[in-house]
LUMVEXLO-612710 format. One record per atom (N, C-alpha, C): residue in one letter; x, y, z. Coordinates in steps of 0.02 Angstrom, whole numbers, plus 50000, padded with zeros to 5 digits. Example, Ala and Ser with C-alpha at 12.3 -4.5 7.8 and 13.67 -1.06 7.14 Angstrom:
a506604971650390/a506154977550390/a506604983550390/s506424988850354/s506844994750357/s506455000250394/
***
This chain:
m500424994050000/m500005000050000/m500445006250000/p500345010949955/p500775016849951/p500685021350012/s501235024650032/s501215029150090/s500815035450073/l500425037650121/l500035043850113/l500445049950131/v501035048950162/v501465054450181/v501965055750126/p501985061650097/p502455062950043/p503175062350066/t503595059550024/t504305058750039/t504695064650011/l505095067850055/l505495073550033/l506125071150000/p506375074749952/p507025073049923/p507555072849977/l508045068549968/l508575067750018/l508925074250032/w509075078049979/w509445084249989/w509055089350031/l508375089350020/l507955094050059/l507915091850131/s507855085350143/s507835082850212/s508485084550249/v509055083550216/v509695085150247/v509745092650261/a509505096750213/a509535104050222/a509105106250281/l508505103450287/l508065105250343/l508365103250410/i508655097350412/i508975095050475/i509565099650492/a509945101650442/a510515106050454/a510285112850479/v509765115650447/v509505122150469/v509235121650539/d508875116150555/d508615115150622/d509175115150673/a509725111550657/a510295111150704/a510615118050713/v510685121750657/v510985128450662/v510555133050705/i509895132750695/i509445136850735/i509545135550809/r509585129150828/r509655127350899/r510325129750927/v510855128750889/v511515130850914/v511555138350920/v511325141950869/v511345149250871/v510905151850928/a510315148650938/a509865150850991/a510195150351059/v510555144851072/v510885143951136/v511405149351148/a511715151651094/a512225156851101/a511935163851107/v511375165051072/v511115171851066/v510575173351118/v510095168851128/v509505170351169/v509685172351241/p510145168951276/p510265170851346/p510615177451357/t510875180651304/t511275186751312/t510865192251344/n511095194751402/n510775200251438/n510025199051450/r509845192951465/r509155191151475/r509085187151540/r508515187951574/r508385183951633/r508425176451616/p508705172351661/p508725165151647/p508035162251633/s507515164551671/s506845161851660/s506585163651591/s506715169851569/s506495171951503/s506885168251449/a507545167651458/a507955164051409/a507725156851403/m507585153651459/m507365146651457/m506695145951421/a506235150651433/a505595150351399/a505675150951324/w506115155551302/w506225156351230/w506565150251201/l507045147551237/l507395141651211/l506925135651205/l506485134851253/l505995129351248/l505555130251186/a505325136451175/a504905137751117/a505285136351052/i505915138351049/i506315137250989/i506485129850979/f506625126251033/f506805119251027/f506205114851008/f505615116551034/f505025112651017/f504745114450948/l504765120950931/l504505123250867/l505025127850835/p505555124950808/p506135129050787/p505965134850740/y505575133450688/y505455138750638/y504965143950665/l504425141750697/l503965146550727/l504295150150785/g504675146550825/g504995149550883/g505495154950864/i505905153650813/i506405158650793/i506065164550760/a505515163350724/a505145168950694/a504845173350748/a504555170250800/a504275174050856/a504815177950893/f505395174750902/f505945178150937/f506195184050897/w506235183250830/w506445188850788/w505945194650793/l505295192950800/l504775198050800/l504725201450868/i504715197550922/i504595200550989/i505115198551040/g505695196251018/g506195193851066/g506595199251100/s506655205051068/s507055210451098/s506615214651144/p506805215351208/p506405219451254/p506595226751254/k506995228951206/k507225235851204/k506955239451143/l506865245951152/l506675250151096/l507255250851047/p507115253050985/p507665254150938/p508195258850966/r508805258150941/r509375261750969/r509265269350968/a508955271850914/a508855279150909/a508405281750964/r507895277950982/r507435280151035/r507785279751103/r508195274651113/r508555274151177/r509055279951183/q509345282051127/q509795287751129/q509435294151148/k508815294851124/k508415300651143/k508285300751218/q508155294851247/q508045294451319/q508665296551357/r509245294451333/r509875296451366/r509975304051360/t509795306851303/t509865314051294/t509425317851344/i508805315651351/i508355318851399/i508615317951470/n508865311951486/n509115310751554/n509695315451571/r510145316451523/r510715321051535/r510455328151545/l509945330051506/l509665336751513/l509345337651582/i508975332651604/i508645333051670/i509175333351725/m509685329051720/m510205328951772/m510555335651776/a510695338751718/a511045345151717/a510615350651747/r509975350851730/r509535356251752/r509315355451824/t509385349451852/t509165348351921/t509755347151967/e510345348751944/e510935347851987/e510865352052050/g510985348952106/g510925352352170/g510235352452200/m509745349652164/m509055349552189/m508915343552233/d509385338852234/d509265332752274/d509115334552346/l508565331952371/l508315333852437/l508535328652488/m508985330652531/m509215326252586/m509185330352650/r508585331852672/r508505336352729/r508635332552794/e508935336052840/e509055333152906/e508585336052959/d508195341252939/d507755344352988/d507085340852993/d506955336052950/d506325332552949/d506475325152953/p506265321753005/p506465314653014/p506205310252958/w506655306852926/w506495302052873/w506585294952899/p506265290152867/p506475283252880/p507225282652863/p507605279052902/p508335278952892/p508545276152824/w508105272352791/w508275269352727/w508095273552667/l507715278952677/l507425282452621/l507945285952577/a508475288652608/a508975292352569/a509295287952517/s509445281652534/s509765277252486/s509275275452430/l508625274952445/l508135273552393/l508065279552346/v508085285552373/v508065291552331/v508655291652282/r509245289852307/r509835289552263/r509755284352209/l509475278552227/l509355273352177/l508895275952122/n508345279152141/n507875281752091/n508195287252048/r508595291352079/r508925296852043/r509415293951991/h509785288952011/h510255285751965/h509895282351907/a509335279151922/a508975275251871/a508585279751824/g508215284551851/g507745288451810/g507895295751802/a508435298251835/a508685305051827/a508305310251868/m507705308651893/m507305313651928/m507505314152002/p507555320352028/p507705321252099/p507085320752142/l507175320052206/l506625320752254/l506525328152267/v505895330452263/v505755337552273/v505245338352330/a505305343952366/a504915344952426/a504315349552414/r503865349552462/r503305354252466/r502835353652406/n502545347752400/n502035346452349/n501375344852384/a500845345452346/a500185343352369/a499925337952323/a499525333452352/a499245327952313/a498545326352338/e498095324752292/e497415323052309/e497225316652272/i497005311652308/i496835305152280/i496105305052258/s495975302452198/s495285301852173/s495165294652151/t494595291852171/t494415285052153/t493755284552115/d493415290252105/d492785290352068/d492945291051994/y492835285751956/y493055285351886/y492775291151844/d492125291951844/d491815297251803/d491975304151828/e492035304951894/e492195311451923/e492905313551902/v493355308851897/v494035310551875/v494025313651805/l493645310751760/l493605313551692/l493315320551692/l492815321751734/l492535328551739/l493045333351770/q493425330951818/q493935335151849/q494485337051799/l494675332351756/l495155333851704/l494895339351658/a494255338851640/a493945343951597/a493965350751631/e493815351051695/e493825357451732/e494515360551732/e495025356351742/e495705359051742/e495905361651673/v495715358051621/v495865360351553/v495515366851538/d494905367651563/d494545373951554/d494895379851587/a495305378451636/a495675383851671/a496355385251639/a496555381351589/a497215382151559/a497295388951525/q497895391751531/q498065398051500/q498615397551448/r499055392551455/r499625392051410/r499655385551371/f499645379951406/f499695373551371/f499345367951411/v499155362851374/v498865356751403/v499225350851371/h499485346451413/h499815340351389/h499415334351413/v499195330351366/v498765324451380/v499105318351351/e499195313251392/e499525307051370/e499175301051402/f498915296551361/f498565290751387/f498735284551347/y498765278951381/y498835272451349/y498235271251304/i497635272651329/i497025272351289/i496665278951294/l496565282251237/l496185288351234/l495615287151184/n494995288451206/n494415286751165/n493875291951175/l493585294351120/l493025298951124/l492385294951134/d492055295851190/d491415292651204/d491035297251252/d490465294951276/d490055299251319/d490425301151383/a490835296551410/a491185297951472/a491735303151463/t492075302851406/t492645307351395/t492465313551355/r491855314051332/r491655319751290/r491795326451325/p491655327151391/p491815333551424/p492555335451418/l492995330551421/l493715331951414/l493865334251344/f493595331051293/f493715333051224/f493435340051212/e492845341451238/e492555348151229/e492965353451264/a493235351751323/a493665356551358/a494305357851319/m494585352751288/m495185353851246/m495015358251186/e494425357251157/e494225361451101/e494155368751122/r493855369851181/r493795376751205/r494485379751219/a494945375651244/a495615378151259/a495965380351195/v495925376351142/v496225378251078/v495915384651052/a495255385351059/a494915391251034/a495145397651068/r495355397251130/r495595403251164/r496355404051161/g496675400051118/g497395400951106/g497855396651146/v497595391851184/v498015387251223/v498285381751177/t498915380051185/t499205374551147/t499025367851180/v498705363551142/v498505356951168/v498885351651130/r499275347851167/r499665342251138/r499395335651167/v499325330751124/v499025324451144/v499455318651118/l499585313851162/l499915307651144/l499465301851164/l499395296951120/l499015290951136/l499375284951108/d499375279451146/d499705273451123/d499355270751061/h499735269251009/h499445267250945/h499055260750951/v499395255350972/v499075248750971/v498505248351021/a498605250851082/a498075250351133/a497455254251113/s497545260251086/s496975264151065/s496645261251003/l497055258550957/l496795255450896/l496335249550913/r496495245850965/r496105240050984/r495455241851019/t495355248251034/t494755250551068/t494255253251017/p493635250751017/p493135253250969/p493075260850973/g493045264050914/g492995271350911/g493655274750898/y494165270950880/y494835273650870/y494845279150816/h494575277650757/h494595282550702/h494165288650718/r493605287550752/r493195293250774/r493595297750821/t494005294750863/t494405298550911/t494925302750874/l495255299950824/l495755303650787/l495445309450749/r494855308350720/r494505313850685/r494335319350734/a494125317450794/a493955322550845/a494555326650864/l495135323450871/l495755327150887/l495925332050831/d495835329850769/d495955334450712/d495465340250714/d494825338750726/d494305343850724/d494395349050779/l494615346950837/l494685351850892/l495325355850887/g495785353750844/g496385357750833/g496975355950876/a496965350050906/a497525347950947/a498115345750905/q498715346550931/q499305343250903/q499335336250934/w499315331150893/w499295324450922/w499735319650883/h499975314450919/h500385309250889/h500235302650924/e500315297350886/e500255290650914/e500935288550943/m500915285251000/m501525283051032/m501705275951011/l502345274950997/l502605268350976/l502185265350921/p502075269050866/p501645266350813/p501955260250779/v501535255450764/v501735249550726/v501475250550655/q501875253850614/q501685255650546/q502275254350500/p502425248050487/p503035246350448/p503045249550379/l502465250550348/l502455253550281/l502665260950283/r502635263950343/r502845270850352/r503535271150385/g503865265450390/g504525265150421/g504525265750496/k503945264350528/k503885264850600/k503735257950628/f504255254850657/f504155248050681/f504675246550735/q504455243350788/q504875240350838/q504495234250864/r504755230950913/r504385225350940/r503665227550954/p503165224350924/p502485227150925/p502155227150994/d502405223251041/d502085223351107/d502475227651157/l502945231751134/l503235237051176/l502755242951174/r502445244551230/r501915249551230/r502065255151280/n501775261051267/n501805266551315/n501175266451357/h501245264451419/h500695263051465/h500555268851512/r500885274651502/r500825280251549/r500155283751542/k499935286851598/k499335291051599/k499535297751631/i499525303051591/i499775309551615/i499335315151587/v499165319851629/v498865326251607/v499225331751645/v499475336751609/v499815342551639/v499495348851612/v499315353451656/v498995359751636/v499435365551659/d499705369151610/d500115375151623/d500725373751666/g500905367551677/g501465365951720/g501315367151794/l500685368451811/l500495369951880/l500125364251913/v499775360351873/v499375354751899/v499525348651855/a499585342851886/a499695336751848/a499285331051878/f499065326551835/f498715320451855/f499105314451829/t499135309351870/t499385302851846/t499085297451889/g499135291351866/g498855285651902/g498725279951854/s498175276351867/s498035270251829/s497495270951777/q497125276451777/q496515276951737/q496655279251666/n496355275751618/n496365277951548/n495785282751535/a495825286151478/a495295290851458/a494815287251411/v494365283451440/v493895279351402/v493325277351449/d492755275651421/d492195273351462/d492415267751508/r492105267351565/r492315262551617/r492265255251596/g491875253851544/g491815247051519/g492235245551458/y492595250551433/y493085249851378/y492765247851311/h492105247751306/h491755246551243/h491895239751211/k492155234951249/k492285228351222/k491685223851233/k491455220351181/k490875216051187/k490985210651239/r491585207751240/r491705202351288/r491705204951359/y491875211351369/y491815214251435/y491085215751452/g490715218251401/g490025220051411/g489595214151430/r489735208351401/r489345202351418/r489435200451491/r490015202251520/r490145200751591/r490025206851636/n489815212451606/n489685218551644/n490305221051681/l490895219951652/l491505222051685/l491565229651687/a491815232151743/a491935239351750/a492595240351788/w492965245451770/w493635246451798/w493605251051859/q493985249251910/q494055253351970/q494775255851973/d494865262451972/d495535265351965/d495685270452020/v496315272652019/v496545278052063/v496935283052021/m496755289452027/m497145294851997/m497325299752053/v497895303052044/v498135307852094/v498265314552060/r498005319752090/r498115326552066/r498685329552106/f499205331952072/f499805334752105/f499865342252091/e500115345752140/e500335352552132/e501035353052163/g501415358152141/g502085359152168/g502625357052119/p503255356952141/p503815355552096/p503775348752061/v503425343852090/v503385337352058/v503025337751991/v502605342851981/v502265343651917/v502765344451860/a503325347951873/a503835348851822/a504145342051803/e504205337551851/e504485330951835/e503995326851793/i503355327251810/i502855323651770/i502835326551700/n502875333151695/n502875336451630/n503505334551591/a504065333651625/a504685331651591/a504605324851558/l504195320551589/l504075313951559/l503655314551496/f503155318951497/f502775320251435/f503245323051381/i503665327851400/i504125330851352/i504585325551323/t504805320751364/t505225315351340/t504855311251287/d504235309451301/d503845305451254/d503685309351190/w503555315751197/w503425319951138/w504045320351094/y504615321251125/y505255321551089/y505395314851053/s505245309351087/s505365302751058/s504945301650996/e504335304350996/e503885303150939/e503955308350884/t504185314350900/t504155319850851/t504835323050835/d505355321650875/d506005324950870/d505965332350890/e505405334450918/e505325341350941/e505435341551017/l505935345151038/l506095345751109/l505775352151135/l505285351451181/l504895357151206/l505265360551263/e505825363751246/e506245366751298/e505895372651331/a505525376551293/a505185382451322/a504695380251375/e504295375151362/e503815372651411/e504165369751472/a504735366451460/a505095363551516/a505375368951562/e505625374351534/e505925379651574/e505395383951608/a504835385051574/a504325389451602/a503895386151654/a503875379551654/a503405375951697/a503735372851757/i504035376851799/i504335374351861/i503995377851919/p503475374751947/p503105378052001/p503555378952063/a503425384252098/a503775385352161/a503525380552214/p503955378852263/p503725374652318/p503135377952353/l502665373952376/l502085376552411/l502285378752481/e501935383652506/e502075386152574/e501705381952625/g501975381452685/g501625377852739/g502095374052782/g501805369352821/g502195365652871/g502565359852840/t502715354852882/t503095349052859/t502625343852830/a502925338852799/a502525333652767/a502095329952818/d502355328852878/d501985324952927/d501455329152963/a501495335752957/a501015340052993/a500475342652948/a500435339952886/a499955342652838/a499235340852856/p498775345452843/p498075344052856/p497785339252805/v497265335752823/v496915331252778/v496225334252765/v496025334452701/v495365337052685/v494935331252662/a494275332452659/a493815326952646/a493925323652579/a494065327652526/a494115324852459/a494785321752445/g495265322652489/g495915319852475/g496435322952519/h497045323552493/h497605326052534/h497875332452504/q497965337552544/q498215343852520/q498815346152562/g499185341552589/g499765343252630/g500395344152590/l500945345252624/l501585346352592/l501985339952594/l502175337552535/l502445330952527/l503105331052490/d503525326152503/d504125324952463/d503945319952409/c504115321452346/c503915317252290/c504495316252242/q504505310352211/q505015308752161/q504695304552106/v504755306952045/v504495303151987/v505015297951967/v504785291951955/v505225286451934/v504965283851867/p505245286051812/p505045283351747/p505385276651735/s505075272451694/s505365265951679/s505125263751611/g505465258751583/g505265256151519/g505845253851477/p505715251251417/p506235248451375/p506715253651345/g506595260051359/g507075265151339/g507645265951388/f507585262951447/f508095263251499/f508515256851497/d509105257351526/d509555251551528/d509335246351578/g508995248351632/g508775243751684/g508035244251696/e507785239951740/e507065239751756/e506955243951818/n506855250451807/n506845255251863/n506295253851913/n505695252151888/n505135250951934/n505235244551973/l505515239351944/l505645233251980/l506155234352036/k506675238252022/k507165239952074/k506835243652132/l506395248352115/l506045252152166/l505615247552210/f505205243352179/f504765238952217/f505155234052260/n505675231152232/n506075226352271/n506385229852332/a506665235752322/a506975239352377/a506465240852432/l505865242952412/l505345244452461/l505165238352502/m505115232452470/m504945226352507/m505465224752561/y506095225752544/y506625224152592/y506715229552645/y506555235852628/y506635241252677/y506055241452727/a505475239052708/a504885239552751/a505015236552820/q504735239752871/q504845237452939/q504215234952973/e503635237052950/e503015235152985/e502495231952939/r502345235152882/r501835232352839/r501925234652767/v501685230452722/v501695231752650/v500995230352623/i500705235052588/i500055233952557/i500125235352482/i499975230252443/i500065230452371/i499385229952337/t499265234352289/t498675234052246/t498915233752175/s498735228352140/s498955227552071/s498465223152034/p498235225251975/p497765221051938/p498095214951907/y498745215551893/y499115210051862/y499745208851903/f499715203951947/f500275202351991/f500595195951966/v501105196751922/v501465191051895/v502205192551906/p502465191451966/p503135193751983/p503685189451951/d504275192351942/d504845188251926/d505105185351992/d505625181351988/d505875178052048/d506085183052101/s506415188552080/s506665193252130/s506105196452170/l505555198352136/l505005201552172/l504615196452213/l504535190452188/l504195185252227/l504575183952292/y505235183452288/y505625182452349/y505585188452395/a505585194452367/a505555200452408/a504895200852447/v504335199352413/v503685199652445/v503615194152498/t503795188052480/t503725182552528/t504215183352586/t504805186052573/t505275187252627/t505005192452676/a504675197652650/a504375202552694/a503865199352741/a503445194852714/a502955191452756/a503305186852806/e503815183352784/e504165178652829/e504575182352882/r504735188652870/r505065192752921/r504585194952976/g503945193452967/g503445195253017/g503065201553001/l503165204352942/l502795210352922/l502085208352901/r501635212952909/r500975211952880/r501015213652806/v500855208952764/v500875209852691/v500185208152663/d499855213152634/d499205212252603/d499265213252528/l498925209052490/l498915209752417/l498185210052395/f498005215552360/f497335216352332/f497355215052257/v496965210152235/v496905208452164/v496165207452149/s496015206952085/s495315206052064/s495105198652070/e494475197652086/e494195190952089/e494135187952020/v494015192151970/v493965190051900/v494485193751859/g494635191251800/g495135194351758/g494875196351691/d495185201451661/d495005203451593/d495485200651541/q496075198351564/q496565195251519/q496705188251546/w496405183151514/w496385176551544/w497075173451552/l497545174651505/l498205171651511/l498575174451571/v498565181051578/v498895184351634/v498535182551699/f497875182451698/f497485180951758/f497665174051786/h497715169051742/h497865162351766/h498605161751784/a499045165251750/a499745165251771/a499805168351841/q499435173651855/q499435176751921/q499205171851974/r498685168051961/r498415163352009/r498925157952028/s499395156551984/s499885151351998/s500355153252054/y500375159652072/y500815161952126/y500465162152194/y499815161252195/y499445162052258/y499675157252312/e499795151052295/e499975146152347/e500625148152382/a501145150052344/a501775152052374/a501685158152418/l501275162952395/l501155168952435/l500785167352499/l500265163252495/l499875161452554/l500285157552604/r500695152952580/r501115149052626/r501625153352662/a501835158852630/a502315163352662/a501985167952713/g501315168352712/g500955172652759/g500665178952728/v500705179652661/v500395185352628/v499635184352630/r499275189652648/r498545189452646/r498305192052579/i497905188052544/i497655189752477/i496925191452482/f496735197252457/f496045199552457/f495795200152385/l495225196952371/l494945196752303/l494395202052297/y494525207052256/y494045212452244/y493465209652202/p492845211052221/p492275207252192/p492115209152120/a491885204052083/a491605205152016/a490965209252023/p490775213051972/p491075213251905/p491635218351896/y491925220551951/y492435225851946/y493125222851935/i493515226251892/i494225224851884/i494595230051925/l494915227951978/l495295232652020/l495935234351982/h495915239851946/h496445241851900/h496935246751932/a496815248651995/a497255253352030/a497935250152042/k498445254452044/k499135251952051/k499485256252103/h499555253652163/h499905257452215/h500175252752269/v500675255352305/v500995251652359/v501085256452417/s500945254252477/s501085258352536/s501535254452583/i502035257952610/i502555254952652/i502535258252721/d502435254252773/d502405256852842/d501905262652844/d502095268152877/d501645273952879/d501955279952845/d502475278752805/d502875284452781/d502885285452706/v502865279952668/v503025280352597/v502495276652557/a502315279352499/a501865276052452/a502105277152381/v501915272752337/v502055273352266/v501395272652228/v501245277352184/v500645277052142/v500865278252070/g500475275552023/g500655276751954/g500305271951907/s500645270551851/s500355266351799/s500625259351798/s501115257851840/s501475251551834/s501135245851871/n501005240351833/n500785234151864/n501395230751895/m501275225451933/m501825221351959/m501865214951918/d502045215851856/d502145210051813/d502735211351766/i502955206151733/i503555206651692/i503445211351634/r502825211751609/r502685216451554/r502825223651577/s502575225551635/s502685232451659/s503415233651676/f503775228451697/f504475229351715/f504915230151653/s504765226451600/s505225225951543/s504965228951478/l504305228651466/l504045230051400/l503655236551394/n503375239051449/n502965245051448/n503345251151473/l503215256951442/l503435263251471/l502945265051526/e503195266251586/e502775267351644/e502985273651682/i502535276151724/i502695281551770/i502495279251840/s502945280251888/s502795279251959/s503005285551996/v502615287352047/v502785293052089/v502855290552161/m503445291252189/m503555289552259/m503395295652301/v502975294752351/v502745300252394/v502935298752466/r503265303552498/r503435302952569/r503015307952608/g502595305452652/g502175309852692/g501635305752726/r501615305952791/r501155301752829/r500425303152811/s500255309352801/s499555311052787/s499335308252719/f499785308152670/f499605305052606/f499505297552614/v499955294452651/v499895287152663/v499245285752701/d499065290052748/d498435289052783/d497845289252735/d497865293952687/d497325294252637/d497305287952595/l497895285552576/l497915279452536/l497675273452577/r497805273552642/r497555268152686/r496795268052685/q496485273852682/q495755273952679/q495505270652616/v495855271752561/v495675268452498/v495755260952505/e496315258852534/e496445251652544/e495935248552592/d495745252252643/d495225249652689/d494565248752653/g494435253252605/g493825252452564/g493845246052523/y494425244452494/y494495238152459/y494355232252506/r494665232552564/r494605226952611/r493885225952633/a493515231252640/a492825230752665/a492375226952617/v492535227152552/v492095223752503/v492405217452475/s493035216152491/s493385210452462/s493305204252505/r493445198552475/r493435192152510/r494155189652518/e494345187952579/e495025185452590/e495075178152566/l495595176752528/l495725170052504/l496155166452554/l495935160652577/l496295156652627/l496655150852593/l497215148852622/l497615143452594/l497215136952590/s496825135552642/s496435129352643/s495945129152585/e495635134852571/e495175135152514/e495545134352448/w496115137652443/w496475137552380/w496725130552362/l496925126852412/l497175120052400/l496625115252378/q495995117252386/q495435112952367/q495195114152296/r495495118852261/r495245120252193/r495365114252148/p494965113552095/p495005107652051/p495695107052019/w495895100652005/w496545099451975/w496605102551906/r496045103051870/r496065106251804/r496265113551809/s496015116851861/s496185123851872/s496925124551889/k497185120151931/k497895120251948/k498325119351886/l498135114451844/l498525113051784/l498535119051738/f497945122051727/f497905127751681/f498305133651708/d498255135051774/d498635140551803/d499385139551793/n499615133451805/n500335132051800/n500585132251728/v500175130051681/v500365130551611/v500415137951590/c499935141951612/c499965149151596/c500565152451627/r500775149951684/r501365152751718/r501985152051673/l502025146751634/l502605145651591/l502665151251540/t502115154651524/t502135159951473/t502315166751503/s502355167151570/s502425173751602/s503065177251581/s503595173451568/s504225176651547/s504195179351477/l503685177251438/l503625179551369/l503085184851363/q502695186151416/q502125190751411/q502365197951407/
***
């Protein structure tokens, strides 16, 4: 009976075997270079099991760095920031700091170029729709410029007041600049309507990290700009976890589950606004080659007047005290993983308690050890995550870490469906907090451009504690005994998804 499998010519079979062998040998030499062992092993497994597909995927998304020209722009901006902020480093002896904080400030300064600056005010907002209205009000007050930067920017009923405020600002002569991530915004329904609206209102706008190979714009397609920034006249700035889009993101698969996002945004005043604005200027320069030096020089607010950070008053809507703040930018434009270094250092420096809120908690080995070590040292360590997930691969990879965390003594609280707890913040003891756009996963550490703001001030931490207490009041604590009873199919799926975490 004739074989149903076609026979390849001998020369072609030998050639394919030779190419396969070359791919494997070259991969062993190339893949581990300057890469985490876990990531290198994941790529090597993919290449060894599926050589041709694996090497194609590695060529497409294997490099975690931006193109050389963009990285050079980041270095240029860093040198500019370091030169203009020389001598601004705040190491006061008249205000008692945690003994470890000075070394952490130096670490952040070395990594991200930004100094710690004193006498700032910050107000925490957790009302999703109210934040969008507040942004519109601030834009309506603008006199010189408005800088808007979002991972996802979308014109819809929720964001219409912001777009209308930008239109009014342009009409009265205010310069409005807008940056939006290309791929993330493109995947959101209403993308082309949003671009037309930006044209119609007269904004200067650009897509961040565009994947447009026919226009000569291409890098690893999953390197994204995940920052959320609004700066008005260099006097007020907002940053945090919230995108400028309806709370349900207009996705049908989200709508069927009634998913809604729960976020945190922080309004800043004081010298830290110039640092947040410097990050927008960096991203604008990277996308346009236009360096906004005039805006950078003109937008340096004076320190606010008043008492010390620990003596600041608390108001009902948030915090308006005087705080020490330091912006920590991170992403594939930097040589190291600035946010991962910050989070790891905080875990080891903490003396009493650590409270982590992250929608996507997929730590690398260093962060997993840092968090579990904090719990094993006897600290109270709480982790707030969502009960349900919007990204099933990441969600199940995250679940694979729960057993190790629970066994170490970490308390895990599940925020109830249908909400996605999308807020991203960490509080350490009673002194220090970090808020921003960064998740605690390998994607945010290596692949996304992120912004984090480290805040030193007891009154701000107290305000953040109120937010965390609100999470705890509605969340369900996950117990180890319950977790060990989950079905074996769930365990298998979680662990298989964990294998992909180094490639996510």
